[in-house]
C-alpha positions as CSV (number, residue, x, y, z in Angstrom):
1,X,113.0,106.1,100.3
2,X,109.6,107.4,101.8
3,X,109.2,110.4,103.6
4,X,109.7,110.2,107.8
5,X,106.3,112.3,108.1
6,X,104.4,109.7,105.9
7,X,106.7,106.8,107.8
8,X,105.6,108.5,111.3
9,X,102.0,108.6,110.7
10,X,101.8,105.0,109.3
11,X,103.3,103.9,112.5
12,X,100.9,106.3,114.4
13,X,97.8,104.4,112.3
14,X,99.2,100.8,113.6
15,X,99.4,101.9,116.8
16,X,96.5,103.5,117.7
17,X,94.8,100.2,115.8
18,X,96.5,98.4,118.7
19,X,99.5,96.0,116.1
20,X,102.5,97.8,117.7
21,X,103.3,99.8,120.8
22,X,105.4,102.6,121.1
23,X,108.0,103.6,124.1
24,X,111.9,104.9,123.8
25,X,114.6,103.7,123.0
26,X,116.8,103.0,126.3
27,X,119.9,104.0,124.4
28,X,118.6,107.0,122.9
29,X,115.8,108.9,124.1
30,X,115.8,110.6,120.8
31,X,114.8,107.4,119.1
32,X,111.6,105.6,119.3
33,X,111.1,101.6,119.7
34,X,108.5,99.8,118.0
35,X,107.1,96.1,118.9
36,X,105.0,94.1,117.9
37,X,101.7,93.6,119.7
38,X,99.9,90.3,120.0
39,X,97.5,91.5,117.3
40,X,100.6,92.3,115.0
41,X,101.4,89.0,116.0
42,X,98.5,87.4,114.3
43,X,99.3,88.9,111.1
44,X,102.2,87.3,110.6
45,X,100.1,84.2,108.7
46,X,98.4,86.9,106.6
47,X,102.1,88.9,105.5
48,X,103.8,85.3,105.1
49,X,100.5,84.6,102.8
50,X,101.5,87.8,101.0
51,X,104.8,87.2,100.2
52,X,104.3,84.0,98.9
53,X,101.6,85.4,96.4
54,X,103.9,88.1,95.1
55,X,107.2,85.1,94.9
56,X,104.5,83.1,92.2
57,X,103.6,86.0,90.7
58,X,106.2,88.6,90.7
59,X,108.5,85.2,90.0
60,X,111.6,88.0,89.1
61,X,112.4,88.6,93.2
62,X,114.5,86.9,94.9
63,X,113.4,88.3,97.7
64,X,113.7,86.2,100.9
65,X,114.1,83.2,98.5
66,X,114.9,81.2,101.3
67,X,111.9,82.1,103.7
68,X,109.9,81.5,101.0
69,X,110.6,78.0,99.9
70,X,110.9,77.0,103.4
71,X,106.7,78.7,103.5
72,X,105.8,76.9,100.6
73,X,106.7,73.3,102.3
74,X,105.9,73.9,106.3
75,X,104.1,76.3,106.7
76,X,103.1,76.2,109.9
77,X,106.9,75.8,111.7
78,X,107.5,79.4,109.7
79,X,105.1,81.0,111.0
80,X,105.9,79.9,114.7
81,X,109.5,80.5,114.0
82,X,108.0,84.0,113.4
83,X,106.2,84.3,116.1
84,X,108.9,83.1,118.3
85,X,111.2,86.0,117.0
86,X,109.1,88.7,118.1
87,X,109.5,90.5,121.2
88,X,105.9,91.7,122.2
89,X,104.8,94.1,124.2
């Protein structure tokens, strides 16, 4: 639960920083569609390392256990697969 105005402000910051782009949803013009830019995709290794750190230091959390397990054994492949699944702006 995050207030919509706070979420909107955070998306605006990411857009101004060149991490994401924003466009109108082609199916519903009232909605916005956000896409990662190349700069945003370059954050994948950092975010993956944060996820691994979190899994190590909060072992009670089982969020994305399969991803964490695979990243521990083959980090480069996980990064490549995550990048491939992004639709870059």
